[in-house]
Predicted model as a PDB file, atoms N, CA, C, CB and O in Angstrom, pLDDT in the B-factor column:
MODEL        1                                                                  
ATOM      1  N   MET A   1      38.306  35.260  35.259  1.00 73.00           N  
ATOM      2  CA  MET A   1      37.085  34.682  34.729  1.00 73.00           C  
ATOM      3  C   MET A   1      36.035  34.613  35.843  1.00 73.00           C  
ATOM      4  CB  MET A   1      37.355  33.275  34.129  1.00 73.00           C  
ATOM      5  O   MET A   1      36.336  34.202  36.964  1.00 73.00           O  
ATOM      6  N   THR A   2      34.832  35.008  35.532  1.00 85.00           N  
ATOM      7  CA  THR A   2      33.748  35.015  36.501  1.00 85.00           C  
ATOM      8  C   THR A   2      33.214  33.602  36.715  1.00 85.00           C  
ATOM      9  CB  THR A   2      32.623  35.948  36.041  1.00 85.00           C  
ATOM     10  O   THR A   2      32.961  32.868  35.760  1.00 85.00           O  
ATOM     11  N   GLN A   3      33.051  33.240  37.965  1.00 92.00           N  
ATOM     12  CA  GLN A   3      32.478  31.936  38.289  1.00 92.00           C  
ATOM     13  C   GLN A   3      30.963  32.010  38.232  1.00 92.00           C  
ATOM     14  CB  GLN A   3      32.943  31.460  39.680  1.00 92.00           C  
ATOM     15  O   GLN A   3      30.369  33.069  38.436  1.00 92.00           O  
ATOM     16  N   VAL A   4      30.355  30.878  37.954  1.00 94.00           N  
ATOM     17  CA  VAL A   4      28.905  30.764  37.954  1.00 94.00           C  
ATOM     18  C   VAL A   4      28.541  29.581  38.842  1.00 94.00           C  
ATOM     19  CB  VAL A   4      28.336  30.589  36.499  1.00 94.00           C  
ATOM     20  O   VAL A   4      29.074  28.484  38.677  1.00 94.00           O  
ATOM     21  N   LEU A   5      27.650  29.806  39.767  1.00 95.00           N  
ATOM     22  CA  LEU A   5      27.132  28.752  40.631  1.00 95.00           C  
ATOM     23  C   LEU A   5      25.798  28.307  40.061  1.00 95.00           C  
ATOM     24  CB  LEU A   5      26.985  29.238  42.116  1.00 95.00           C  
ATOM     25  O   LEU A   5      24.898  29.127  39.880  1.00 95.00           O  
ATOM     26  N   GLU A   6      25.657  27.025  39.777  1.00 95.00           N  
ATOM     27  CA  GLU A   6      24.397  26.498  39.250  1.00 95.00           C  
ATOM     28  C   GLU A   6      23.750  25.607  40.297  1.00 95.00           C  
ATOM     29  CB  GLU A   6      24.627  25.713  37.928  1.00 95.00           C  
ATOM     30  O   GLU A   6      24.356  24.653  40.784  1.00 95.00           O  
ATOM     31  N   LEU A   7      22.516  25.934  40.630  1.00 95.00           N  
ATOM     32  CA  LEU A   7      21.738  25.158  41.591  1.00 95.00           C  
ATOM     33  C   LEU A   7      20.648  24.419  40.822  1.00 95.00           C  
ATOM     34  CB  LEU A   7      21.122  26.077  42.711  1.00 95.00           C  
ATOM     35  O   LEU A   7      19.816  25.043  40.164  1.00 95.00           O  
ATOM     36  N   GLN A   8      20.654  23.113  40.903  1.00 95.00           N  
ATOM     37  CA  GLN A   8      19.657  22.321  40.186  1.00 95.00           C  
ATOM     38  C   GLN A   8      18.647  21.762  41.178  1.00 95.00           C  
ATOM     39  CB  GLN A   8      20.329  21.176  39.383  1.00 95.00           C  
ATOM     40  O   GLN A   8      18.998  21.205  42.218  1.00 95.00           O  
ATOM     41  N   PHE A   9      17.381  21.930  40.816  1.00 94.00           N  
ATOM     42  CA  PHE A   9      16.274  21.492  41.664  1.00 94.00           C  
ATOM     43  C   PHE A   9      15.339  20.580  40.881  1.00 94.00           C  
ATOM     44  CB  PHE A   9      15.500  22.703  42.221  1.00 94.00           C  
ATOM     45  O   PHE A   9      15.189  20.730  39.668  1.00 94.00           O  
ATOM     46  N   ALA A  10      14.717  19.643  41.572  1.00 93.00           N  
ATOM     47  CA  ALA A  10      13.609  18.876  41.012  1.00 93.00           C  
ATOM     48  C   ALA A  10      12.341  19.681  41.269  1.00 93.00           C  
ATOM     49  CB  ALA A  10      13.518  17.425  41.640  1.00 93.00           C  
ATOM     50  O   ALA A  10      12.225  20.366  42.286  1.00 93.00           O  
ATOM     51  N   THR A  11      11.392  19.593  40.341  1.00 93.00           N  
ATOM     52  CA  THR A  11      10.112  20.278  40.526  1.00 93.00           C  
ATOM     53  C   THR A  11       9.035  19.258  40.863  1.00 93.00           C  
ATOM     54  CB  THR A  11       9.723  21.085  39.258  1.00 93.00           C  
ATOM     55  O   THR A  11       9.251  18.051  40.754  1.00 93.00           O  
ATOM     56  N   THR A  12       7.887  19.749  41.267  1.00 92.00           N  
ATOM     57  CA  THR A  12       6.790  18.853  41.624  1.00 92.00           C  
ATOM     58  C   THR A  12       6.277  18.065  40.418  1.00 92.00           C  
ATOM     59  CB  THR A  12       5.651  19.647  42.245  1.00 92.00           C  
ATOM     60  O   THR A  12       5.604  17.048  40.588  1.00 92.00           O  
ATOM     61  N   ASP A  13       6.585  18.518  39.211  1.00 92.00           N  
ATOM     62  CA  ASP A  13       6.203  17.793  38.002  1.00 92.00           C  
ATOM     63  C   ASP A  13       7.267  16.793  37.564  1.00 92.00           C  
ATOM     64  CB  ASP A  13       5.930  18.769  36.880  1.00 92.00           C  
ATOM     65  O   ASP A  13       7.142  16.179  36.504  1.00 92.00           O  
ATOM     66  N   GLY A  14       8.324  16.622  38.382  1.00 91.00           N  
ATOM     67  CA  GLY A  14       9.372  15.668  38.069  1.00 91.00           C  
ATOM     68  C   GLY A  14      10.417  16.175  37.087  1.00 91.00           C  
ATOM     69  O   GLY A  14      11.246  15.402  36.608  1.00 91.00           O  
ATOM     70  N   LYS A  15      10.383  17.454  36.788  1.00 91.00           N  
ATOM     71  CA  LYS A  15      11.358  18.041  35.874  1.00 91.00           C  
ATOM     72  C   LYS A  15      12.525  18.617  36.678  1.00 91.00           C  
ATOM     73  CB  LYS A  15      10.699  19.141  34.992  1.00 91.00           C  
ATOM     74  O   LYS A  15      12.484  18.657  37.908  1.00 91.00           O  
ATOM     75  N   THR A  16      13.552  19.057  35.977  1.00 91.00           N  
ATOM     76  CA  THR A  16      14.698  19.697  36.613  1.00 91.00           C  
ATOM     77  C   THR A  16      14.766  21.142  36.147  1.00 91.00           C  
ATOM     78  CB  THR A  16      16.020  18.942  36.286  1.00 91.00           C  
ATOM     79  O   THR A  16      14.598  21.436  34.964  1.00 91.00           O  
ATOM     80  N   THR A  17      15.015  22.038  37.092  1.00 92.00           N  
ATOM     81  CA  THR A  17      15.209  23.442  36.763  1.00 92.00           C  
ATOM     82  C   THR A  17      16.523  23.907  37.382  1.00 92.00           C  
ATOM     83  CB  THR A  17      14.014  24.310  37.264  1.00 92.00           C  
ATOM     84  O   THR A  17      16.918  23.434  38.447  1.00 92.00           O  
ATOM     85  N   THR A  18      17.190  24.830  36.712  1.00 93.00           N  
ATOM     86  CA  THR A  18      18.490  25.304  37.171  1.00 93.00           C  
ATOM     87  C   THR A  18      18.447  26.799  37.435  1.00 93.00           C  
ATOM     88  CB  THR A  18      19.578  24.977  36.145  1.00 93.00           C  
ATOM     89  O   THR A  18      17.923  27.569  36.630  1.00 93.00           O  
ATOM     90  N   LEU A  19      18.997  27.197  38.556  1.00 93.00           N  
ATOM     91  CA  LEU A  19      19.151  28.597  38.927  1.00 93.00           C  
ATOM     92  C   LEU A  19      20.641  28.904  38.845  1.00 93.00           C  
ATOM     93  CB  LEU A  19      18.565  28.896  40.369  1.00 93.00           C  
ATOM     94  O   LEU A  19      21.436  28.288  39.555  1.00 93.00           O  
ATOM     95  N   SER A  20      21.033  29.849  37.990  1.00 95.00           N  
ATOM     96  CA  SER A  20      22.439  30.220  37.819  1.00 95.00           C  
ATOM     97  C   SER A  20      22.713  31.544  38.516  1.00 95.00           C  
ATOM     98  CB  SER A  20      22.806  30.313  36.320  1.00 95.00           C  
ATOM     99  O   SER A  20      21.963  32.509  38.367  1.00 95.00           O  
ATOM    100  N   ILE A  21      23.807  31.573  39.286  1.00 95.00           N  
ATOM    101  CA  ILE A  21      24.186  32.766  40.025  1.00 95.00           C  
ATOM    102  C   ILE A  21      25.593  33.166  39.593  1.00 95.00           C  
ATOM    103  CB  ILE A  21      24.113  32.526  41.567  1.00 95.00           C  
ATOM    104  O   ILE A  21      26.553  32.428  39.817  1.00 95.00           O  
ATOM    105  N   ASP A  22      25.710  34.337  38.975  1.00 95.00           N  
ATOM    106  CA  ASP A  22      27.012  34.849  38.556  1.00 95.00           C  
ATOM    107  C   ASP A  22      27.782  35.386  39.757  1.00 95.00           C  
ATOM    108  CB  ASP A  22      26.846  35.948  37.491  1.00 95.00           C  
ATOM    109  O   ASP A  22      27.206  36.020  40.642  1.00 95.00           O  
ATOM    110  N   ALA A  23      29.069  35.132  39.779  1.00 95.00           N  
ATOM    111  CA  ALA A  23      30.002  35.673  40.780  1.00 95.00           C  
ATOM    112  C   ALA A  23      29.530  35.428  42.219  1.00 95.00           C  
ATOM    113  CB  ALA A  23      30.191  37.171  40.555  1.00 95.00           C  
ATOM    114  O   ALA A  23      29.315  36.382  42.965  1.00 95.00           O  
ATOM    115  N   PRO A  24      29.367  34.158  42.615  1.00 95.00           N  
ATOM    116  CA  PRO A  24      29.006  33.897  44.019  1.00 95.00           C  
ATOM    117  C   PRO A  24      30.129  34.357  44.941  1.00 95.00           C  
ATOM    118  CB  PRO A  24      28.709  32.388  44.244  1.00 95.00           C  
ATOM    119  O   PRO A  24      31.265  34.540  44.506  1.00 95.00           O  
ATOM    120  N   LYS A  25      29.806  34.539  46.197  1.00 93.00           N  
ATOM    121  CA  LYS A  25      30.827  35.046  47.125  1.00 93.00           C  
ATOM    122  C   LYS A  25      32.014  34.088  47.170  1.00 93.00           C  
ATOM    123  CB  LYS A  25      30.232  35.237  48.548  1.00 93.00           C  
ATOM    124  O   LYS A  25      31.846  32.871  47.082  1.00 93.00           O  
ATOM    125  N   PRO A  26      33.199  34.642  47.307  1.00 91.00           N  
ATOM    126  CA  PRO A  26      34.390  33.791  47.374  1.00 91.00           C  
ATOM    127  C   PRO A  26      34.332  32.887  48.612  1.00 91.00           C  
ATOM    128  CB  PRO A  26      35.677  34.656  47.400  1.00 91.00           C  
ATOM    129  O   PRO A  26      33.795  33.278  49.648  1.00 91.00           O  
ATOM    130  N   ASN A  27      34.870  31.716  48.498  1.00 93.00           N  
ATOM    131  CA  ASN A  27      34.977  30.769  49.620  1.00 93.00           C  
ATOM    132  C   ASN A  27      33.629  30.300  50.166  1.00 93.00           C  
ATOM    133  CB  ASN A  27      35.762  31.401  50.734  1.00 93.00           C  
ATOM    134  O   ASN A  27      33.548  29.888  51.324  1.00 93.00           O  
ATOM    135  N   ILE A  28      32.580  30.356  49.362  1.00 94.00           N  
ATOM    136  CA  ILE A  28      31.295  29.829  49.807  1.00 94.00           C  
ATOM    137  C   ILE A  28      31.434  28.326  50.028  1.00 94.00           C  
ATOM    138  CB  ILE A  28      30.166  30.142  48.772  1.00 94.00           C  
ATOM    139  O   ILE A  28      32.112  27.646  49.258  1.00 94.00           O  
ATOM    140  N   THR A  29      30.805  27.814  51.059  1.00 94.00           N  
ATOM    141  CA  THR A  29      30.923  26.392  51.372  1.00 94.00           C  
ATOM    142  C   THR A  29      29.727  25.614  50.840  1.00 94.00           C  
ATOM    143  CB  THR A  29      31.052  26.187  52.883  1.00 94.00           C  
ATOM    144  O   THR A  29      28.668  26.177  50.565  1.00 94.00           O  
ATOM    145  N   VAL A  30      29.922  24.320  50.702  1.00 94.00           N  
ATOM    146  CA  VAL A  30      28.830  23.448  50.263  1.00 94.00           C  
ATOM    147  C   VAL A  30      27.674  23.528  51.251  1.00 94.00           C  
ATOM    148  CB  VAL A  30      29.317  21.986  50.118  1.00 94.00           C  
ATOM    149  O   VAL A  30      26.511  23.528  50.847  1.00 94.00           O  
ATOM    150  N   THR A  31      27.983  23.596  52.531  1.00 95.00           N  
ATOM    151  CA  THR A  31      26.936  23.690  53.552  1.00 95.00           C  
ATOM    152  C   THR A  31      26.110  24.959  53.377  1.00 95.00           C  
ATOM    153  CB  THR A  31      27.553  23.655  54.955  1.00 95.00           C  
ATOM    154  O   THR A  31      24.884  24.918  53.485  1.00 95.00           O  
ATOM    155  N   GLU A  32      26.764  26.081  53.111  1.00 95.00           N  
ATOM    156  CA  GLU A  32      26.039  27.339  52.898  1.00 95.00           C  
ATOM    157  C   GLU A  32      25.140  27.242  51.670  1.00 95.00           C  
ATOM    158  CB  GLU A  32      27.026  28.514  52.741  1.00 95.00           C  
ATOM    159  O   GLU A  32      24.011  27.733  51.679  1.00 95.00           O  
ATOM    160  N   ILE A  33      25.639  26.613  50.627  1.00 95.00           N  
ATOM    161  CA  ILE A  33      24.847  26.461  49.401  1.00 95.00           C  
ATOM    162  C   ILE A  33      23.649  25.566  49.661  1.00 95.00           C  
ATOM    163  CB  ILE A  33      25.707  25.883  48.257  1.00 95.00           C  
ATOM    164  O   ILE A  33      22.538  25.876  49.231  1.00 95.00           O  
ATOM    165  N   GLN A  34      23.865  24.458  50.361  1.00 95.00           N  
ATOM    166  CA  GLN A  34      22.757  23.544  50.668  1.00 95.00           C  
ATOM    167  C   GLN A  34      21.704  24.224  51.531  1.00 95.00           C  
ATOM    168  CB  GLN A  34      23.277  22.287  51.375  1.00 95.00           C  
ATOM    169  O   GLN A  34      20.508  24.012  51.335  1.00 95.00           O  
ATOM    170  N   GLN A  35      22.141  25.038  52.483  1.00 95.00           N  
ATOM    171  CA  GLN A  35      21.195  25.775  53.330  1.00 95.00           C  
ATOM    172  C   GLN A  35      20.394  26.772  52.500  1.00 95.00           C  
ATOM    173  CB  GLN A  35      21.941  26.508  54.466  1.00 95.00           C  
ATOM    174  O   GLN A  35      19.190  26.925  52.706  1.00 95.00           O  
ATOM    175  N   ALA A  36      21.049  27.446  51.570  1.00 95.00           N  
ATOM    176  CA  ALA A  36      20.349  28.396  50.708  1.00 95.00           C  
ATOM    177  C   ALA A  36      19.335  27.676  49.836  1.00 95.00           C  
ATOM    178  CB  ALA A  36      21.345  29.172  49.833  1.00 95.00           C  
ATOM    179  O   ALA A  36      18.220  28.163  49.648  1.00 95.00           O  
ATOM    180  N   MET A  37      19.711  26.516  49.302  1.00 95.00           N  
ATOM    181  CA  MET A  37      18.781  25.747  48.469  1.00 95.00           C  
ATOM    182  C   MET A  37      17.563  25.308  49.286  1.00 95.00           C  
ATOM    183  CB  MET A  37      19.491  24.513  47.862  1.00 95.00           C  
ATOM    184  O   MET A  37      16.433  25.356  48.800  1.00 95.00           O  
ATOM    185  N   ALA A  38      17.798  24.885  50.514  1.00 95.00           N  
ATOM    186  CA  ALA A  38      16.687  24.472  51.384  1.00 95.00           C  
ATOM    187  C   ALA A  38      15.756  25.645  51.674  1.00 95.00           C  
ATOM    188  CB  ALA A  38      17.223  23.888  52.705  1.00 95.00           C  
ATOM    189  O   ALA A  38      14.537  25.476  51.692  1.00 95.00           O  
ATOM    190  N   THR A  39      16.315  26.821  51.898  1.00 96.00           N  
ATOM    191  CA  THR A  39      15.506  28.018  52.156  1.00 96.00           C  
ATOM    192  C   THR A  39      14.686  28.393  50.929  1.00 96.00           C  
ATOM    193  CB  THR A  39      16.402  29.197  52.572  1.00 96.00           C  
ATOM    194  O   THR A  39      13.505  28.722  51.043  1.00 96.00           O  
ATOM    195  N   ILE A  40      15.312  28.342  49.758  1.00 94.00           N  
ATOM    196  CA  ILE A  40      14.604  28.661  48.508  1.00 94.00           C  
ATOM    197  C   ILE A  40      13.403  27.746  48.344  1.00 94.00           C  
ATOM    198  CB  ILE A  40      15.548  28.530  47.287  1.00 94.00           C  
ATOM    199  O   ILE A  40      12.325  28.203  47.965  1.00 94.00           O  
ATOM    200  N   MET A  41      13.575  26.449  48.624  1.00 93.00           N  
ATOM    201  CA  MET A  41      12.459  25.501  48.487  1.00 93.00           C  
ATOM    202  C   MET A  41      11.403  25.721  49.569  1.00 93.00           C  
ATOM    203  CB  MET A  41      12.976  24.054  48.551  1.00 93.00           C  
ATOM    204  O   MET A  41      10.207  25.718  49.277  1.00 93.00           O  
ATOM    205  N   ALA A  42      11.836  25.910  50.812  1.00 94.00           N  
ATOM    206  CA  ALA A  42      10.896  26.053  51.927  1.00 94.00           C  
ATOM    207  C   ALA A  42      10.014  27.283  51.795  1.00 94.00           C  
ATOM    208  CB  ALA A  42      11.649  26.114  53.233  1.00 94.00           C  
ATOM    209  O   ALA A  42       8.849  27.260  52.190  1.00 94.00           O  
ATOM    210  N   LYS A  43      10.563  28.352  51.245  1.00 94.00           N  
ATOM    211  CA  LYS A  43       9.811  29.606  51.128  1.00 94.00           C  
ATOM    212  C   LYS A  43       9.133  29.766  49.771  1.00 94.00           C  
ATOM    213  CB  LYS A  43      10.730  30.781  51.370  1.00 94.00           C  
ATOM    214  O   LYS A  43       8.513  30.795  49.503  1.00 94.00           O  
ATOM    215  N   ASN A  44       9.251  28.740  48.905  1.00 91.00           N  
ATOM    216  CA  ASN A  44       8.650  28.790  47.570  1.00 91.00           C  
ATOM    217  C   ASN A  44       9.019  30.079  46.834  1.00 91.00           C  
ATOM    218  CB  ASN A  44       7.128  28.666  47.672  1.00 91.00           C  
ATOM    219  O   ASN A  44       8.162  30.761  46.272  1.00 91.00           O  
ATOM    220  N   VAL A  45      10.316  30.395  46.852  1.00 88.00           N  
ATOM    221  CA  VAL A  45      10.804  31.621  46.242  1.00 88.00           C  
ATOM    222  C   VAL A  45      10.553  31.626  44.734  1.00 88.00           C  
ATOM    223  CB  VAL A  45      12.292  31.797  46.531  1.00 88.00           C  
ATOM    224  O   VAL A  45      10.195  32.660  44.170  1.00 88.00           O  
ATOM    225  N   PHE A  46      10.740  30.477  44.079  1.00 87.00           N  
ATOM    226  CA  PHE A  46      10.562  30.381  42.636  1.00 87.00           C  
ATOM    227  C   PHE A  46       9.587  29.262  42.295  1.00 87.00           C  
ATOM    228  CB  PHE A  46      11.909  30.146  41.939  1.00 87.00           C  
ATOM    229  O   PHE A  46       9.648  28.172  42.863  1.00 87.00           O  
ATOM    230  N   THR A  47       8.695  29.549  41.367  1.00 80.00           N  
ATOM    231  CA  THR A  47       7.839  28.515  40.787  1.00 80.00           C  
ATOM    232  C   THR A  47       7.765  28.787  39.291  1.00 80.00           C  
ATOM    233  CB  THR A  47       6.400  28.503  41.447  1.00 80.00           C  
ATOM    234  O   THR A  47       8.044  29.899  38.843  1.00 80.00           O  
ATOM    235  N   GLY A  48       7.401  27.805  38.543  1.00 76.00           N  
ATOM    236  CA  GLY A  48       7.322  27.989  37.106  1.00 76.00           C  
ATOM    237  C   GLY A  48       6.418  26.957  36.475  1.00 76.00           C  
ATOM    238  O   GLY A  48       5.568  26.370  37.145  1.00 76.00           O  
ATOM    239  N   GLN A  49       6.598  26.736  35.195  1.00 81.00           N  
ATOM    240  CA  GLN A  49       5.761  25.793  34.476  1.00 81.00           C  
ATOM    241  C   GLN A  49       5.930  24.369  34.987  1.00 81.00           C  
ATOM    242  CB  GLN A  49       6.072  25.849  33.004  1.00 81.00           C  
ATOM    243  O   GLN A  49       5.016  23.552  34.867  1.00 81.00           O  
ATOM    244  N   GLY A  50       7.099  24.064  35.560  1.00 83.00           N  
ATOM    245  CA  GLY A  50       7.351  22.729  36.090  1.00 83.00           C  
ATOM    246  C   GLY A  50       6.837  22.542  37.503  1.00 83.00           C  
ATOM    247  O   GLY A  50       7.036  21.483  38.098  1.00 83.00           O  
ATOM    248  N   GLY A  51       6.180  23.552  38.049  1.00 88.00           N  
ATOM    249  CA  GLY A  51       5.654  23.473  39.409  1.00 88.00           C  
ATOM    250  C   GLY A  51       6.644  24.026  40.416  1.00 88.00           C  
ATOM    251  O   GLY A  51       7.658  24.618  40.047  1.00 88.00           O  
ATOM    252  N   ALA A  52       6.344  23.829  41.682  1.00 91.00           N  
ATOM    253  CA  ALA A  52       7.200  24.317  42.762  1.00 91.00           C  
ATOM    254  C   ALA A  52       8.459  23.460  42.857  1.00 91.00           C  
ATOM    255  CB  ALA A  52       6.440  24.312  44.110  1.00 91.00           C  
ATOM    256  O   ALA A  52       8.477  22.309  42.422  1.00 91.00           O  
ATOM    257  N   LEU A  53       9.502  24.037  43.428  1.00 91.00           N  
ATOM    258  CA  LEU A  53      10.732  23.284  43.643  1.00 91.00           C  
ATOM    259  C   LEU A  53      10.507  22.308  44.784  1.00 91.00           C  
ATOM    260  CB  LEU A  53      11.930  24.230  43.947  1.00 91.00           C  
ATOM    261  O   LEU A  53      10.029  22.692  45.851  1.00 91.00           O  
ATOM    262  N   SER A  54      10.852  21.042  44.559  1.00 91.00           N  
ATOM    263  CA  SER A  54      10.535  20.029  45.562  1.00 91.00           C  
ATOM    264  C   SER A  54      11.753  19.348  46.171  1.00 91.00           C  
ATOM    265  CB  SER A  54       9.658  18.997  44.958  1.00 91.00           C  
ATOM    266  O   SER A  54      11.647  18.775  47.256  1.00 91.00           O  
ATOM    267  N   ALA A  55      12.909  19.393  45.506  1.00 91.00           N  
ATOM    268  CA  ALA A  55      14.119  18.756  46.041  1.00 91.00           C  
ATOM    269  C   ALA A  55      15.340  19.373  45.368  1.00 91.00           C  
ATOM    270  CB  ALA A  55      14.089  17.205  45.819  1.00 91.00           C  
ATOM    271  O   ALA A  55      15.281  19.817  44.222  1.00 91.00           O  
ATOM    272  N   SER A  56      16.442  19.391  46.104  1.00 91.00           N  
ATOM    273  CA  SER A  56      17.681  19.824  45.491  1.00 91.00           C  
ATOM    274  C   SER A  56      18.305  18.619  44.797  1.00 91.00           C  
ATOM    275  CB  SER A  56      18.653  20.442  46.544  1.00 91.00           C  
ATOM    276  O   SER A  56      18.271  17.504  45.317  1.00 91.00           O  
ATOM    277  N   ARG A  57      18.875  18.854  43.619  1.00 91.00           N  
ATOM    278  CA  ARG A  57      19.471  17.764  42.863  1.00 91.00           C  
ATOM    279  C   ARG A  57      20.982  17.853  42.853  1.00 91.00           C  
ATOM    280  CB  ARG A  57      18.947  17.759  41.448  1.00 91.00           C  
ATOM    281  O   ARG A  57      21.664  16.879  43.172  1.00 91.00           O  
ATOM    282  N   GLU A  58      21.519  19.022  42.485  1.00 86.00           N  
ATOM    283  CA  GLU A  58      22.956  19.135  42.318  1.00 86.00           C  
ATOM    284  C   GLU A  58      23.359  20.591  42.399  1.00 86.00           C  
ATOM    285  CB  GLU A  58      23.408  18.519  40.986  1.00 86.00           C  
ATOM    286  O   GLU A  58      22.565  21.488  42.113  1.00 86.00           O  
ATOM    287  N   LEU A  59      24.602  20.816  42.793  1.00 83.00           N  
ATOM    288  CA  LEU A  59      25.162  22.157  42.723  1.00 83.00           C  
ATOM    289  C   LEU A  59      26.486  22.051  42.003  1.00 83.00           C  
ATOM    290  CB  LEU A  59      25.332  22.795  44.141  1.00 83.00           C  
ATOM    291  O   LEU A  59      27.257  21.118  42.225  1.00 83.00           O  
ATOM    292  N   VAL A  60      26.742  23.021  41.134  1.00 86.00           N  
ATOM    293  CA  VAL A  60      27.958  23.024  40.326  1.00 86.00           C  
ATOM    294  C   VAL A  60      28.584  24.410  40.441  1.00 86.00           C  
ATOM    295  CB  VAL A  60      27.657  22.652  38.822  1.00 86.00           C  
ATOM    296  O   VAL A  60      27.938  25.426  40.182  1.00 86.00           O  
ATOM    297  N   LEU A  61      29.841  24.429  40.830  1.00 79.00           N  
ATOM    298  CA  LEU A  61      30.541  25.697  40.961  1.00 79.00           C  
ATOM    299  C   LEU A  61      31.696  25.728  39.987  1.00 79.00           C  
ATOM    300  CB  LEU A  61      31.036  25.915  42.402  1.00 79.00           C  
ATOM    301  O   LEU A  61      32.428  26.716  39.929  1.00 79.00           O  
TER     302      LEU A  61                                                      
ENDMDL                                                                          
END                                                                             
């Protein structure tokens, strides 16, 4: 069964948005995921109707 990594972020409008990643690398660590989430927010990789990503909320593997 394929794993899905879900990254949940707060947006500048106070909403929550989720980024789902199919088949993340095996043995990925929480630290690596948190670093990736911080990079995504710092570089404004994704924006949408809820505004820019402003904080990480949760990760689910």
